[in-house]
Steps between C-alpha positions, in 0.01 A plus 500: 500500500193687598356457849162321499195566723336209690222453257752455216716258705205262586410469138838377376619142463665395822705219665399409860783464756423242762843350571472209744129565582266458198184342606128567559540621862884566515496779234151644500581798282635277229196256534263799471665641196501176318128458565393841395776632270662179384466609134775757579731254675783338288679304776544440871848494660554231769808283468350231723215438246681583182369276211155479630203713383281724707210252441720232664543709821177701532254280326411787270687733261577271220843458344681813633856363559687514833864581446803517737641843404417835355723430199287191405183706482653777269441315168122522589538885503366613827498879559451501884608272783239479783610377854215261561530451864455731792712448814444535876826673508664827382824334385600386146562130495859444409425253218269755325750775432685340203165435323380863558830629372482273195152627420595867524824448309301341220263797491198353673281740700449385856181483713603444859242336743715489812571769761870525416548774253699364205648847425653502854747236378793693337572242225133469410459878498797530267366232262167676498648842421729362227221315322238768569243237614200581714471372855162479657539477880140390578558533874595868481256703697306758315404840633144455629290689751339364819171328446209764492214248439444642153397162390166561684416758233539259202210371301687173434416193714823375665572127566804397707658148514621439851599155640651253745874523404741636254547332157176316503309652207381846591659655181379210284140531627516875427636455155249226412222727626638805312527304176161334528309811606632691194411206269143506633467877433579653837761763452754400771835645609772312672678658801843325509668508842798278432763432238314214314189702459695797389676304230181332382278807487766763422417727794482520875759486774667266745345598834752310698780745386304802639575639853237386748317835544446529118395144415126570524553822304680300219208265486256781478703645211498167293123461560431848390707436181324160442151654533532748215235396235409188687193366689697244717853512647662175611775556756778246529563396852833424677589307819235431764375650815604191695855484355757620742715639225252636260201616709595868454479509126173294508336760734640799296340356195164439671487863623647660188264325263190554708327212316135440456547123497772238592597172337681293761779275350647170643723224383284188544638273771750744638534503875806723574621819349805504277845610622408544869303180523237641737157320507232636288207572723150375399388662177159626632705693766735637238206604280334676799831679584530643152130608506550667836805690402333666202432854605164632622470741215462194273467165673555217253401130513668201333289394196684175420799285591754460209708183546827382335439130463824406308572133559143393574303267283169627376322266736711602812466872401120483495488317837738744666318798347167376626649462851637857490158628380346341801762642738483853369145533355640645192537372138842362418659534156833403359527770219786327309337152507149625421573845336397831647137511368348360813692744719374793288140373540535469866633855529232632278236342728687619811490863367135484429416348838708762694333773322159358573584466872625867504175611331292326764709639784460844353126494501 
């Protein structure tokens, strides 16, 4: 079997592996792929929810079945198995190994979203060799240079989605903005900095798999690639500056991307960060923190607050959005609930107003 490149892998029909964890917030890679590449997904593996559909669990995605084992998905003819959950660990969960072996032994290519390298396991490596399948270790660190601020020389206008926590909608806001900007006639590139964005767009890299000194350079690299032939570049955010576990990657993206504008993302109603349960400081302070940490060569302001309002009624969403607008002095948008059009309009206006202020200062 011929080895496949990444672009070929993401275009094939796939089964999502989310054993014991399939859900909107518990397997965010799987949930993202269902939303944006659901047409290529034939099934989800999670023995706890076998017999349900993706629609039953996520509230979107339609009749894609959830099955209990790899073998139950084979009649649907998947070509790739994607591990649909990242882990806060570099170990392979013991219950996952038989599923991964079954996939390889049945000739499925593997896309790995966790830090543990599948081919470090002797049995998995043997099955991969015997079947000639491709393994994409998305966390493998590419060879990238130090950040040299080459983004400052680009003609493209760079937008970065930052936020108040991990797994709150930074990637989704970026994807909604990317899709809508292109639909509206603005040639826009997407700079993927994590596995989900890579699998949806077909390019980019997982910044959290890059050694610390080179993270900003890795971001610079993906922004430069995404800018080719485009007017805008939307940079997917990771982590948050206030998160004790993920502040480093958030700052590296902020400095590697050197954005012209920020979109601040927040899960409506959230009061504490995930995993470490630290309090989320007031959003106006977080917004100011992100703005102040943009570099002096290109200071950037937040143009809008993008919220994830899952679980809110329309009435409750409107009420909470108005409160947040009053607190921050910024427009508040849920780009999934409302679509990305308003966000594109806000950013267009922000770009125009920024250019006008710079013109006045230059006189």
